[in-house]
C-alpha positions in Angstrom: 15.7 63.2 30.3 17.2 63.7 33.7 20.6 62.0 34.0 20.5 59.0 36.4 22.8 58.7 39.4 25.1 55.7 39.4 26.3 54.0 42.6 29.1 51.4 42.5 29.3 48.5 44.8 31.8 45.7 45.6 29.2 43.2 46.9 25.6 42.1 46.5 25.0 42.8 50.2 26.1 46.4 49.7 23.8 46.9 46.7 20.8 45.3 48.4 21.2 47.5 51.5 21.6 50.6 49.4 18.5 49.7 47.3 16.5 49.1 50.4 17.6 52.5 51.9 16.6 54.3 48.7 13.2 52.7 48.6 12.7 53.7 52.2 13.5 57.3 51.2 10.7 57.2 48.6 12.3 56.0 45.4 10.1 53.5 43.6 11.6 50.2 42.7 10.8 51.0 39.0 13.5 53.7 39.2 16.2 51.5 40.6 18.2 49.4 38.1 21.0 46.9 38.7 23.7 46.1 36.2 26.6 43.6 36.5 28.8 42.1 33.9 27.0 38.7 34.0 23.4 38.6 32.9 22.4 35.9 35.3 24.0 37.8 38.2 22.1 40.9 37.2 18.7 39.0 37.1 19.5 37.4 40.5 20.4 40.7 42.1 17.3 42.4 40.8 15.2 39.6 42.2 17.0 39.7 45.6 16.9 43.5 45.9 13.4 43.7 44.4 14.5 46.3 41.8 14.6 46.4 38.0 16.9 45.4 35.2 17.4 47.5 32.1 15.1 45.8 29.6 13.1 46.4 26.5 11.1 49.2 28.1 14.2 51.2 28.8 16.3 50.2 25.7 13.7 50.2 23.0 13.2 47.4 20.5 16.0 48.5 18.1 18.7 48.5 20.8 17.5 45.3 22.3 17.6 43.5 18.9 21.0 44.9 18.0 22.3 43.7 21.4 21.8 40.1 20.4 24.7 40.5 17.9 27.0 42.6 20.2 29.7 41.7 22.6 28.7 41.8 26.3 30.8 45.0 26.7 29.0 46.7 23.8 25.6 45.6 25.1 26.4 47.0 28.6 27.5 50.3 27.2 24.4 50.6 25.0 22.2 49.8 28.1 23.8 52.6 30.0 23.6 55.2 27.3 19.9 54.3 26.8 19.5 55.2 30.5 21.0 58.6 29.9 24.7 58.3 30.5 27.2 59.7 28.0 29.3 57.4 25.8 32.4 58.3 27.9 30.6 57.5 31.2 29.2 54.3 29.8 32.7 53.2 28.7 34.2 54.1 32.2 31.5 52.2 34.0 31.8 49.2 31.7 35.4 48.9 32.6 34.4 49.0 36.3 31.9 46.1 35.6 34.8 44.2 34.0 36.6 44.5 37.3 33.7 42.9 39.1 31.8 46.0 40.4 28.0 46.1 40.5 26.1 49.2 39.5 22.9 50.6 40.9 21.5 53.1 38.4 18.9 55.4 40.0 16.4 57.6 38.3 14.6 60.3 40.3 17.1 60.3 43.1 17.3 64.0 42.9 13.8 64.2 44.2 15.0 62.5 47.4 18.2 64.4 47.9 16.5 67.7 47.3 13.7 67.0 49.8 13.7 69.3 52.9 
């Protein structure tokens, strides 16, 4: 699995603009994932930016079921590790989410950045 690239934003507008730019560069919306500390905010942002959330397809059934019994922080860290981030990275990004940051997790961005 190729490690995803994570972009961090302070506002919804910044994230939506970045997602739009990445889609214009050829990254499919199925390879763009938004993550914020609040579940409702994550869903709203995904709808507004026309991108994905980390769901059952990415997590797998076992992780999705165990998340029901986890704290939000544990759930967020598990989602990030299922996407290919290390435990240390997931912990660092979860702390950033606690501070109100919004994450855009991008799979296949290397295909765009390496294009001639």
